[in-house]
N, C-alpha and C positions, 0 to 999 in steps of 0.2 A: 192345922192341916195344910198340906201343899195347896196353894191357890190354883194350881192347874188341875186339881181334882174337882169333879162335879159332884156336889152333894144334893141328892134328891130333895125337892121341896114337897114333902107330903106329911100329913099329921100322924106319923107312925107312933105307936105307943112307946112309953119309956122302956129302954132296954133293947130297942130295935135300931140298928145302925145300917146305913147304906152308903154306897159311893160308886162313882163311875170314873174310870181312869180316862186320860186323854193322851194324845201323842205329844203334847207339849211338855210332859214330864221329863226330867232327866232320866236317861236310860242307857242301855248298852248296845242297842240294835243300830246297825249301819243302814244306809240307804239301800233299797227304798223303804225299809222297815222303820227308819228312825222315828222316834227314839225308844218309846216305851211300848214295843210290841209284846203282847202277852200270849199270842197264839203260837202253839208248838207245831202246827201242821200247815204252815203257809210258806215254808221255804227259808225261814230265818235260821241263823246259827243257833243250835240248841243251847250252847253255853250262854249266849246273850239272853235268850228267853228265860233260862233258869235264873240268871242274875236279875233280870227285870222282875220276875215273880217274887224272888226273895226280897227285893227292895220294896215292893208294894206291901208285903206283910209288915215290914218295919214302919213304913211311912203311915200306913193306916192303923197301926197298932192292933192288928188282927189277933184274936185269941189263938188262932191256928192257921196253917196254910189253907187256902181255898180248896174246895173239892172240885177240881176241874173235870169237865165232861168231854167225851167224844161226841160232838153234836152231828147228827145225821139227818136233820130235817124231819124227824119223826115225832112220836107222841109219848114215848116212854118217860116215866117219872122216876128218878132215882131217889131212894130213901137213904139220905146221908147219915142217918143215925143207925140204921140196921145193918149197914155193910161198910163199916169203917175201914176195912182192909182192902176194899176194892179200889184199884188204881185206875183213874180215867175211865169210868164206866161209860158205856154207850147209852146215851140218853139226851133228851133235849129239854129236860126240866129236872128240878131237884127240890126236895122238901126236907125240913129239919124241925124238930121240936127240942133239940138239944143245943150243943155249942158249936155245931158245924158252921163253917163259912161257905156260903153258896155263891157260885159265880157262873155267868154265861159270857161267852166271847162273841162279838159281832163286828161287822164292818158293812152294814146297811140293813141287815135283818133287825126285827124288833126284839129288844131285850125287855122283859117285864119282871118287876119285883113285886112280891106279895107278902103280906103279913096278916095274921088274924087280928081282929080289933082289940084283943086282950094281950097281944104280944107273945103268946105261947107258941106260935108256929110261924115259920117263914118259908118262902119258896121263890124259885126263879124259873123263868121259861125263856127259851130261844124260839122265836116265831118268825121264820121266813114265810113266804107265801104258802109253801107246801105244808109246813107244820101247822100254820094257822088254819088252812083249809081242812086239814086232817083232824084238828081238834086238840092241839097241844094245850091250849088254854083251858079247855073244859076238863081235860085229863088232870091238869095240875089242880084246878079248883076242887075236883072230886076228892083228891087226896087231902086237901086242906080242910074242907068242910067249914060250917059256921059262917060268921060274918067276916068279910075279908076286905082289906084295902089293897089297891093295886096302883103301881106307878109305871108309866110307860116311858122307857128310856130312849136315847138317841137312835134314830133309824132314818133310812132314806125317805125324803118327803115326797108328797104326791107330785109336786112340780118337776121332780127329777127322775121319776120312776115310770118309765114306759114299759108296758108288758104286752104280750100277745094274747090272742083270744083264748088260749087254753087256760091262762091264769084267771081271766074274768069268768070263764065257764065254771071253773073249780068252785067259785063262790056263788055265782048267780044261779047255777043249776040247782043248788041246794037251798038257796034263800034269795028270792027275787028282789027283796029289798036291798041286798048288797050291791045292786047296780048303782046305787047312789055314791058308792066309793070309787066309781070308774068314770073317766071322761074321755070321749073319743078323741084321737089325735089324727091318725091316718088310717086307711083301710086295714082292718084286722088288728089295730093297736090302740092301747088305752093308757091313760095316766091312772096309776093305781095308788090309792090312799090306804096304805097298810094300817096306819093309826086308826082311821075311821073303821076299818074292818075289825080291828081288835076291840075297839070300844063297843061296836055293835054286838060282838060275841060275848063280851063281858056283861053287857046289859041283859042279854038274853039268859045268861047264867045267874042273874040276880045280883051282880056286883054293881053297886051304885056309887061307891066311893073310889073313883078313878082319878088319878092325878098324873102330872107330867105331860109329855108330848110336846109338840111344837118344834121339834128339831128337824134338821135335814143333814144327814151325815155326808151326802154328796156335796153340798154347798158349804159345809162348816169344816174348815181345815183343822179344827181341834180333834176330829175323829177320823179313823181309818174308813175308807169307802172302797169297796170292791168295784163298784160301777165307775168311780173316778179313776182308780188305779188298780187294775186287775192283779198286779203283783204288789200286795200290801199286807199290813199287819192286822191285828185284832185288838180292840180295847175290851175292857171287862166291866160288867155291871155286877156289883156284889151286895149281898145283904147278910147280916149276922146278928146274933143276940149277945148281950153282955149282962 
């Protein structure tokens, strides 16, 4: 496998595969999207994005092209098995018990991968602060059911992510303990630890096998970061069954 691909370190059962792309891969996108931009809605040339996506199918030896989503910071979960003909559905999570390749695109938001402990089901979720506060993780887990493993992918780190009071209130008003994930910086502003918020919500939902984390897309040049470069691409976090 391409050494520029990040392979999640989690004890997924046999038959479950996962990977995260990086901008260090050879690709067709030109600056400022260079090189391996997989996002079709961030201003890059459509033919370059299509070529990049096709190249990833080959490099990762995927059984089929990924089921790309139109992500809107919501909580809808797309059933990739029951709607095989739907193109780019509007959703921020997806689930499969078949042979679908699931993917989320990010450039600071949290990507999360899930699988059942017996390997019969997989899911992905895109969790920016809005989706996280609204319950996208809980909605995804409700569709999975049973015992679940989760992997937290590359997202902006707490040291790089300053937010306003409205973001803090979205979490703390519903859960006072979420205040632990915020550190005051200047009046009305806070450092926000998205990973800590996700882990808290996963624990509350009964998910005890949580892996990954520890990334900072803003500080790590391997990844696209909207905070670092507002005109930028998107990398993909993928999970599939073989």
